[in-house]
N, C-alpha and C positions, 0 to 999 in steps of 0.2 A: 633537811633536818638540822636541828640545833646541835652544835658540837658540844662535847663534854665541857670544854673550857667556857663556852658561852653560857651553858646551863649553870655552871658553878657561879659565874658572875651574876647571872640573873637572880639566883637564890640568895647570894650575898646581899644584893641590893634590896630584895624583899625583906630579908632579916633586918637589915639596917633601918628600913622604913617601918618595922614593926608589923609587917603584913604576913609574916611567915614565922612560925615558932622555930627556935634554934634547934630543938631536938628533932623536929620533923625535917628541917633542912639538912641536918647531918645524915639522916637516913636516906633522903632523896638524892643527896649528892654522891652517895656511895654507889658503886657499880658492882654487879655480881662478878666474881672471879671466873676466868675462862678455864677450860680444861680441854684435853685432847679427846675428841669424840671417838675416833677410830685410830687406835695405836697400830703402827705398822712394823714389819720386820723385814730387813734385808736378809734374804735366805742364804746368802753366803755364810752367815754366822753358823748355820746348821748344815753346811754343804755335805759333810760326810754322811750325816743321817739321811739327807735327801737322796744321795746316791744309793744308799742301802735300802731305803724304804720311803719313797716319796709320799704315798698316800698316808702312811702312818705318821710321818713327820709333820705333814700339814695338819693332820688331825690334832697332834699334840700342841702345835703352835696355836691353833684355834682354841683349844681347851684352856690355854694360858691367858686368853683374853685378847689376843691379837685379832684384828679385823681386816687388816690390809697386809699384803706381802709384796715384796719387790724381788723379782726373779734375778738369778745369776746363772742361767742355764736351765734347761727343761728336762735333762736326764733321760733323753730318749722318748719322752712322751709327745704325742701330737698336741696340736692346739686344742682340739675338741676334747681330748682326754683330760688335759690340764684344766680347761674351763669347767668340765663336769666335776672334777675333784674340788675346785674352789666353790662352785655353787652348792655342792652337797654340804660343805662346811660353813657356809655363810661368809666366805672370804671373798675379797676382790683384790686384783693385782693392778694398781694404777700404773706401775712402772716396771721396766726390765733393764738390767745393765747389759751393755753391749760394747763391742769395739767399734771404733770409728769406721772401719771397713765394712762392718755389718750394715751401716747406714749408707755409706758411699758406694760400695761395690755390690752389695747383696740386698738392696733396698726392697725389692718386690717380695722376696721370701721373708724378710724381716717384718715388713708391714703386714703380710698375710698372717703370720704367726701372732703378731700383736692384736690384730682384729679378732682372731679366733679366740684368744685367751681373754680379751676384754681390756687390754693394756692401752693406755693413753700416751705415756711418755716413753720415747726411745732415748734412754739415758746412756751416754757414753761415759764409761767408768774411769778411763784414763787415756793418756796419749803416749805415743812412742817418742820418748824424749831424745832419742838419738838424732832426730831430725829437727829438733827445736833448740836453737841456741841464742838467737838475736831477737831484738824487738820486732824486726820485720817478719821473722818466723812466727812470732805470736800474733801479729796482725794478720798474717796469712791464715792462721788457724781460725781466727775470728771470721774471716771471709768464708772459710770452709764450713764453719758452723751455720752461717747464714744460708748457704746453699743447701745444706742438709736440712735446716729448719724449713726452708721453702718447700722442699720436696715432701717432708713430713706433713706440713700443713695441707698440702694438696691432697694428701691421702687421709685427711681427718685425724692426724696424729700430732704429737708435740715433741720437739727435739729438746733435750736437756743435757747438761754437762755436770759431772761430779768431780769435785776438786780433791787433791791431796795437798802435800806441803809445797811441792815445786811451784805451784801457781802463785805462791806468795814470796818467793825468793826474788829480790830485785834484779832486774837486768837493765844496766845503764841508767840506774836511778828510777826505773819504773817497775811497778808491781804487775806481773803478767795477768793476775786476776782482774785488775782494773782494765787492762787492754781488752780482755775477752768480753767483759760485761759492756764496756762503753762502745766496743766495736761491733756489737751484735744488735740486731733488731728485736726489741721486746716482743713483737708479734710473732716472731719466728723461733726465738731461742730463749729458754729459761735455764735456771741453774739449780742444782741440788747442792746446797751448802753442807759440806761435811764439817760439822761444828768442831769435832775433835782435831782434825788436821789443821783447821784455821787457828785454833788455840795453840796447838803444837808449834805452829810457825810463828807464834807471838802476836797474833791479831785477835781483836775482839770482833766477833761476827756482827755485833750491833753497829760497828762503824760502817760496814758494807750495807747493812739494812738501811741506814740513814742516807748514805750516798746514792744507793741504787734501789729505791723503794719499788716493791712489787716484782723484783727480778728473781726471787728465790721461792719457787712454788713447792719445793721439797727440801727437807733437811735430813741428814743422817745424824742420829742421836747416839753418841757414845761418849763416855766420860774419860777423864784423865786423872791419874794420880798426881800428887803434889810435885812441883819443880824440885830438882832439875830433871827428874826422870820423865815425868809426863807420859807415863805408860797408859795404854788403854785399860779401862776397867768398866765394871757394870755401871749403868746409868744410876745416878743418885749416890754412888759411893765415892765419887771423886770431888774435884775442886771446881768444876764448871757450874756457873750460875744459871741453871736451867730456868728458874723462875724469872729472872731478869731478862734472859734472852727471849724466852717465849712470850713475855709480855709485849714484845715488839712484833708478834706474829702478823698482825694486820699490816703494819708498815712493810714488812719483808715480803708479804704475799704468800706466806706458808699455808699450804693446803694439806700436805702429807708429811707425816713424821715417821721415819723408819729407824728403829733400833738396829744397831750393828755392833759387833765385836769381832775383830778379824781372827783372833786365836784364843778363845776362852778355854780354860781348863775343862770345864763342864758346860757345854753349850746350852743345854736345856735349863740348867740351874741359872746360868747367866741371863738368859732371856726371860726367865720367870722373875728374877729380882728386878730387872729393868722394867718389865711390864707393871709389876706391883708399884714401883716408884712413880711411874708416869700416870698410872690410873689415879693415884692419890694427889698428884701435883695440881695445884691451882696457881694461876698467874694473872 
């Protein structure tokens, strides 16, 4: 298929030759804005409500317009019970947050639960930083990710990793996030870029999208207040350039967008405002 750049060049040549009206060329050269078809929510945001009333909380989340959720625990529910709740509400759960040992040491049970719920991504939420100090330690983590990814792939699942700030703190002049991405096989390991933590660390996510295209199949969507505080805030009420970042969705490989706020004053009000902003966003 002809690329957008080639199409624009072709239209320009036709206009110059008098073979295509300028007004028509302007309209043909414009492309419809993209939007998020299925807005997701990381359920850690509403964890207290989930613990108190999981069915009611999921119903409220669906009513606010969310169509995907990412689990952070199942609150005593079985896989079949959880799947039935999702199906009844028109929700899907592409991902769940886990510890690395859930994948390394308890893989069979983890995979069985994922299959039962309909989950694709086994996403490690964070690492035990007490054991990671050097570049060699980070390289060893990348090797571990490849091993976990190979096992997940064999079970029809996908292994993913979610970042915080620490992955961007240089070690001997190298950025650990670079080591993790470059040191892992794209067919085995993908990444869930937490946009807020990348910005908090002083990085523009788009630089990683450009250097590692296709490696970020999921993103966490949470905003930041102005510097120097850079505190977490509702999506659309902070300083992060969501339009510019999401315009790179194809290059990054983004397929799932999960709203998250670690400690909102009013979780339901927070996720409502974030959903409203993202529903209206075009990029």
